[in-house]
C-alpha positions as CSV (number, residue, x, y, z in Angstrom):
1,M,179.0,129.2,162.1
2,Q,182.1,131.2,163.0
3,D,184.2,129.1,165.1
4,P,186.2,131.2,167.3
5,N,189.4,128.8,166.9
6,D,189.4,130.4,163.9
7,V,189.6,134.1,164.8
8,L,190.6,134.4,168.6
9,Q,194.7,135.1,168.4
10,E,197.2,136.8,170.7
11,G,196.0,140.4,171.3
12,D,192.5,139.3,171.2
13,G,190.3,140.2,174.7
14,L,186.7,138.9,175.2
15,L,184.3,141.3,176.4
16,L,181.3,140.1,177.5
17,V,178.6,142.9,178.6
18,D,175.8,142.4,181.4
19,V,175.2,138.8,181.0
20,Q,173.2,138.8,184.2
21,N,169.6,137.1,185.1
22,D,167.9,140.3,185.3
23,F,168.1,140.7,181.5
24,C,167.1,137.1,180.7
25,P,163.8,135.7,180.9
26,G,162.2,135.7,183.9
27,G,164.4,138.5,185.2
28,A,163.2,142.4,186.2
29,L,164.3,143.8,182.3
30,P,164.3,140.6,180.5
31,I,165.3,140.8,177.1
32,E,163.6,138.3,174.7
33,E,165.4,135.2,174.2
34,G,168.3,136.8,176.0
35,D,169.8,133.3,177.5
36,E,169.9,132.0,174.0
37,I,172.9,133.8,174.2
38,V,175.2,131.9,176.8
39,P,176.0,128.5,174.8
40,V,177.4,130.5,172.3
41,L,179.6,132.8,174.7
42,N,180.4,129.5,176.4
43,R,182.0,128.1,172.9
44,W,183.7,131.7,173.0
45,I,184.8,131.3,176.7
46,E,185.7,128.1,176.4
47,T,188.4,129.0,172.9
48,A,189.3,131.7,175.0
49,R,190.7,130.0,177.7
50,A,192.8,127.2,175.7
51,K,194.6,130.0,174.1
52,G,195.3,132.1,176.8
53,I,193.3,135.2,175.5
54,P,191.7,137.5,178.2
55,I,187.9,137.1,179.5
56,Y,186.2,140.4,180.9
57,A,182.7,140.4,181.9
58,S,180.9,143.3,182.4
59,R,177.8,143.9,185.2
60,D,175.3,146.6,185.9
61,W,175.5,146.9,189.9
62,H,172.8,149.1,190.7
63,P,172.3,151.0,194.2
64,V,168.2,150.3,195.7
65,Q,167.7,154.0,194.3
66,H,169.4,154.0,191.5
67,M,168.9,157.1,189.1
68,S,168.1,154.7,186.0
69,F,164.8,153.3,188.1
70,E,161.4,154.7,187.2
71,G,160.4,156.3,190.3
72,H,163.7,157.8,190.6
73,G,164.1,159.7,187.4
74,G,164.5,156.9,185.3
75,K,163.0,154.5,182.6
76,W,163.7,151.3,183.6
77,P,162.0,149.1,186.6
78,P,164.5,148.6,189.2
79,H,166.9,145.9,187.9
80,C,170.5,144.2,188.8
81,I,170.0,145.7,191.8
82,Q,173.3,145.4,194.7
83,D,173.8,141.7,195.9
84,S,170.6,140.1,194.5
85,E,170.0,137.4,192.2
86,G,169.1,139.3,189.6
87,A,172.1,140.9,189.5
88,M,174.0,138.0,189.7
89,F,175.7,136.2,185.8
90,H,173.6,134.1,184.4
91,P,173.9,130.6,186.1
92,E,175.2,128.3,183.0
93,L,177.8,131.0,181.9
94,R,180.8,129.4,182.0
95,L,183.0,132.0,183.3
96,P,186.7,131.0,184.5
97,D,188.4,132.0,188.0
98,N,190.3,134.9,186.2
99,V,187.6,136.5,184.8
100,V,188.4,140.1,184.5
101,K,184.7,141.5,186.2
102,I,183.8,145.1,185.6
103,T,181.5,146.6,187.9
104,K,179.4,149.7,186.8
105,G,176.4,151.4,187.0
106,V,177.2,152.1,190.7
107,R,177.1,156.2,190.5
108,F,173.9,157.8,192.1
109,D,174.1,160.9,189.7
110,Q,174.6,158.9,186.6
111,D,173.8,155.8,184.2
112,Q,177.1,153.8,183.2
113,N,175.7,151.7,180.4
114,S,179.0,151.1,178.7
115,A,181.6,149.2,180.4
116,F,184.6,151.9,179.8
117,D,182.4,154.7,181.5
118,Q,184.4,155.4,184.5
119,T,185.9,151.9,184.9
120,G,189.5,151.8,184.1
121,L,188.7,148.8,181.9
122,A,190.7,150.6,178.8
123,E,194.1,151.0,180.6
124,Q,193.8,147.1,181.9
125,L,192.9,145.9,178.3
126,R,196.3,148.0,177.4
127,R,198.2,146.2,180.5
128,D,196.5,142.8,178.8
129,G,197.8,143.5,175.5
130,A,194.8,143.4,174.0
131,K,193.9,145.2,170.9
132,R,191.0,143.9,169.5
133,L,188.0,142.8,171.2
134,W,184.9,140.4,170.3
135,V,181.6,141.7,172.3
136,G,178.5,139.9,173.1
137,G,176.1,140.2,175.5
138,L,173.3,142.3,176.2
139,A,171.7,144.4,175.6
140,L,172.4,144.7,172.0
141,D,170.7,148.2,171.8
142,V,171.8,150.2,174.9
143,C,175.1,148.8,176.5
144,V,176.5,146.7,174.0
145,L,176.1,149.7,171.7
146,A,177.8,151.8,174.6
147,T,180.5,149.9,175.1
148,V,181.2,149.7,171.4
149,L,181.4,153.0,170.6
150,D,183.8,153.8,173.6
151,A,185.8,151.0,172.4
152,R,186.1,152.3,169.0
153,K,186.4,156.0,170.5
154,L,189.3,154.2,172.5
155,G,191.1,153.1,169.5
156,F,190.1,149.0,169.7
157,E,189.6,147.1,167.1
158,V,185.5,145.9,167.5
159,Q,184.5,142.6,166.4
160,V,180.3,142.3,167.3
161,I,179.6,138.7,167.4
162,L,175.8,139.4,166.9
163,E,174.4,135.4,167.6
164,A,176.0,136.2,171.0
165,T,173.5,139.6,171.9
166,R,170.2,140.5,171.4
167,P,168.4,143.8,171.3
168,V,165.9,145.2,173.8
169,T,163.8,145.6,170.1
170,P,164.5,144.9,166.6
171,E,164.2,148.0,165.5
172,G,166.8,149.2,168.5
173,G,169.0,146.1,166.9
174,Q,169.1,147.3,163.7
175,E,169.5,150.9,164.4
176,A,172.6,149.8,167.1
177,I,173.7,147.7,164.2
178,R,174.0,150.6,161.8
179,T,175.8,153.0,164.4
180,M,178.1,150.4,165.0
181,R,179.1,149.5,161.5
182,E,179.5,153.5,161.3
183,A,181.8,153.6,164.1
184,G,184.3,151.0,162.6
185,A,183.4,147.9,164.3
186,T,182.7,144.8,162.5
187,I,179.6,142.6,162.8
188,V,180.0,139.2,162.9
189,D,176.8,137.6,162.0
190,E,177.1,133.6,162.4
191,R,173.5,133.2,161.6
192,S,173.6,133.8,157.9
């Protein structure tokens, strides 16, 4: 198992994508075993805090009639509705007080799967001196994928912590891994 203490260093950032109640078992749009990534991410958070590595956490924060929802032209059931319990970060995720929160999916006219999509995150990372991102979260084949691809387009080095993410479907997960590798991201498979 990869020890974050061995790899996290100055110039890194830890980016957690959408670790929210609605994407975990019992939520409105549950990812199988989605909650199992929380202890893994907590280990990374603890090490990042100890080393002074900045931590970022994105969240879907959808209006009630968001265009990504079924009934409003989208393919997903209503999820992560603003101020709802489902939109909250998983209760066991130990985010520090100084975590940088990125709110996305608030537009009425388009979806924002990537934590970089019109959020200003790239500029914040550059201000913080983060050049290499360690990424985990939900779901591997949707928002994690979009975030990683945008990070690569914007010139960031990306390490995807495979143990700290889960896909909507196994097939989607395999395709996402292939696509991210082709974009130049490194897949860190701690389970092997």
